[in-house]
Structure formats: C-alpha cells, structure tokens
C-alpha positions in Angstrom: 15.2 -37.2 -17.2 17.9 -35.8 -15.1 17.3 -34.7 -11.4 17.9 -31.1 -12.5 15.1 -31.3 -15.1 12.8 -33.1 -12.4 12.9 -30.4 -10.3 11.0 -28.1 -12.5 9.1 -30.4 -14.3 5.2 -29.9 -13.1 3.5 -32.7 -11.7 -0.1 -33.1 -10.7 1.0 -32.2 -6.9 2.9 -29.1 -8.2 0.0 -28.0 -10.3 -2.8 -28.1 -7.2 -0.3 -26.5 -4.6 0.2 -23.6 -7.2 -3.4 -23.9 -7.9 -4.3 -23.2 -4.2 -1.7 -20.4 -3.6 -3.4 -18.8 -6.7 -6.8 -19.0 -5.1 -5.2 -18.1 -1.7 -3.5 -15.0 -3.2 -6.7 -13.8 -5.3 -8.9 -14.3 -2.4 -6.8 -12.3 -0.2 -6.6 -9.6 -2.7 -10.3 -9.1 -3.2 -10.9 -9.1 0.5 -8.1 -6.1 0.5 -10.4 -4.2 -2.2 -13.3 -4.8 0.0 -11.7 -2.9 2.9 -10.3 0.0 0.8 -13.8 0.5 -0.7 -13.9 3.5 1.9 -14.4 7.0 1.8 -12.4 8.8 -1.1 -10.6 12.0 -1.0 -11.3 15.0 -3.2 -7.8 16.8 -3.8 -6.7 16.3 -7.5 -3.1 15.1 -8.4 -2.1 18.8 -8.5 -3.4 19.8 -5.5 -1.7 16.8 -3.7 1.5 17.9 -5.3 1.4 21.5 -4.2 0.7 20.1 -0.3 3.7 17.9 -0.7 5.9 20.5 -1.9 4.4 23.3 0.5 5.7 20.8 3.2 8.7 20.1 2.0 9.5 23.7 2.1 8.0 24.2 5.2 10.2 21.6 6.7 13.5 22.4 5.1 13.2 26.3 6.0 12.4 25.5 9.9 12.6 21.4 10.5 12.3 22.0 14.3 8.9 23.9 13.4 7.6 20.8 11.8 8.3 18.6 14.7 6.1 20.2 17.1 3.2 20.1 14.8 3.3 16.6 13.8 1.8 15.5 17.2 -1.2 17.5 16.1 -1.2 16.3 12.7 -1.2 12.9 13.8 -4.5 13.4 15.5 -6.0 15.2 12.6 -5.5 12.4 10.5 -6.2 9.3 12.8 -9.7 10.9 12.8 -10.4 10.8 9.3 -7.5 9.2 7.3 -8.6 8.7 3.8 -6.3 7.7 0.7 
C-alpha cells in the first residue's frame, strides 16, 4: 500500500476516534434539543412573514425611527423570547 492510500485507510484507531466523535456529537445535539423544548410561539408562518414585511417597510420608509424603537423592542423580546 502506498503512503497516499495509507492516509485514507480505516484502521482500528481511526475507527474508534470517529466513533467517539460521533457519540460526542450526538450527545451534544440531544442536549441542545433538551434546551430547545421551551415554550413555542402561536404565530403562523404567514403571520410571521407579514410581520417581517411590515417591519421591513417601516425601516425602509423611516430608518431613523426604527433605531429609536429598537431598544424598547429588545427589552420586550428579552423578557419572553420564543422561537
């Protein structure tokens, strides 16, 4: 076997390290799901899209007003943020 082929050969050490990495990644992913199991929002996709479009129109028409209201909005969102 040449040196180039040997780099890609799967031996026991590489297999075990890949397995350990897979187990670690799986456990981290499942831990993230446990934290994401909080309150959900009742906004539908169409309502969310309409809110995004309305906010974009508001920003485009008067960006200086949006900058003033941003701090109030951040405070409100930080109190009860749901995805």
